[in-house]
N, C-alpha and C positions, 0 to 999 in steps of 0.2 A: 504494500500500500504506500502511496506517495503522500508523506506527511508534509505539513506546511514548512517545517524546518528543512527537510530534504529538498522540497521544491525551491525554497529560497536559496539554498546552496547551489542547486543546479543552475538557477537563473544567474547567480553571481558568477559562476564559472563560464557562462556564455556572455558575460558583460551585458546582460539585458535587465532592465528594471521591470519587475513584475507589475502588470497593470498599466504600463505606459506603452501604448501602441507606437508612438514616435520612435522609441528605442528599438522595438521589435523590427521596425522597418529600416533601421539604421540611420534615421535622421534625428536631428536634435531639435528640441522645442526652442523656437526663436521668439524673443519678446516682440510685442506689437510696436513698441516705441524703444528701440535699442538705445542704450546709454549706460553710464556707470551705475545709476540707481537700479535700472532693470537687471543688469548683469549681477550686481551684488544681491538683489532680491532673489534671483534664481539660485545663487550659491546658498543662501539661507534656506530656500525651499528644499534643496537637495539635502542639506544638513538635517532638516526636520524629518524628511522621508527616511533617511538611513537610520537616524536615531530612534524613530518610532517603531522601526522594524527590529531593533536590537542588534543592528549590524555593527555599530561602533558609536563613539562619542559624536556629538552634533557639530560636525565640521563638513562644509561643502565647498566646492570650487568649480569655476568655469574658466575655460581658456577662450579668449576672443581674438579673432583676426578680422580686420576690415569690417568691424561692427557686427560680426556674426559669431555665434558660439560654435567653436570647432571641437570642443572637448569638455567633458564634465565628469565630476567624481564626488564622492562623499566618503567619509571614514568607514571602512569596512574591515577594520582590524579584528573585531570580534568574530565576524562572519567567516573571514578567511584564516583566522588564527595566525595573523601576520601583523606584527607590530609596526611594519613599515607601510601598511595600507591606509595611509592618511589621505584625506580628501584631495589635497594638492597633488600628491603623487599619482593618485588614481586619475585625476583630470589630465595630468601631463601624459600619462600612458595612453589615455583615450585619444587625446589630440594627436599624439605621434602616430598612433595606429590609423586614425582616420585620414591624416594628411600624408602618411607614408614617409615620414622623415623624423629624425631625432632633433632636428634644428627648428625650434619654434620662434625664430627671429620674426619680428613684426607682430608678435602676439603679446597679449596682456592677460595676466591671471587675476581673477576676482575671487577672493576667499573670505569665508565667514569666520567669526570667532576670534578675530584679532590677528596680530602679526604672525606669520608662519613660523613654526619651530625651526631650529637650525637645520634639521634634516631636509625639511621641505624647501627652505630657502636655498639650500645648496642644490637641490634638484632643479629649482627654478633657474639657478645660475647655469648649470650644465645643459639645460634645455634651451639656453639662449633667449629666455623670455625678456621682452623689453621693459616690462614694468610689473610691479606687484601692487594691487589695490586690495585693501582689506577693510574690515569693519566689524565692530561688535554690535552694531545696529545697522539694519538694512538701509536706513535712510541717511546714514552718515559715512560715506566712503572716505577712506584715508589713503592718499597716494603715497606709497612707500618708495617709489622710484625703482631703479634697477636692482635686481637681487644682489645682496651683499654676500661676498664670499672672499675672505682674504687670501687663503692659500691652503694647500694640503700640508 
């Protein structure tokens, strides 16, 4: 019998969000009025979705290029039993997969819950993201600038 937990794990392994037809078709939900507030709100929505399912703590992120969302993710560390499955990392992986490149130059990441942790900010640096925008409130984006990473 397919339990809810098994179903959720199966969907996670397929990188599909249960109940979201847009993901099943491979497309991403685009805001009607694209802009920093809309992108940050989407990050907060993803955080709430993942958290309400028990997949991880409430952190979400979207990657935007040319005012279009090209990748998104939310914390799935509990679901994947992977301490590195933070929202920002999941969004970077999604964008790289969709764009077919590891170089996300020209892209901006919008993330909920405050400034990214050192691991996530380093991932943003290595993905060549142009800017990090975060917020603890969906109505107040904070432009952080280029990802900071001093050296290995």
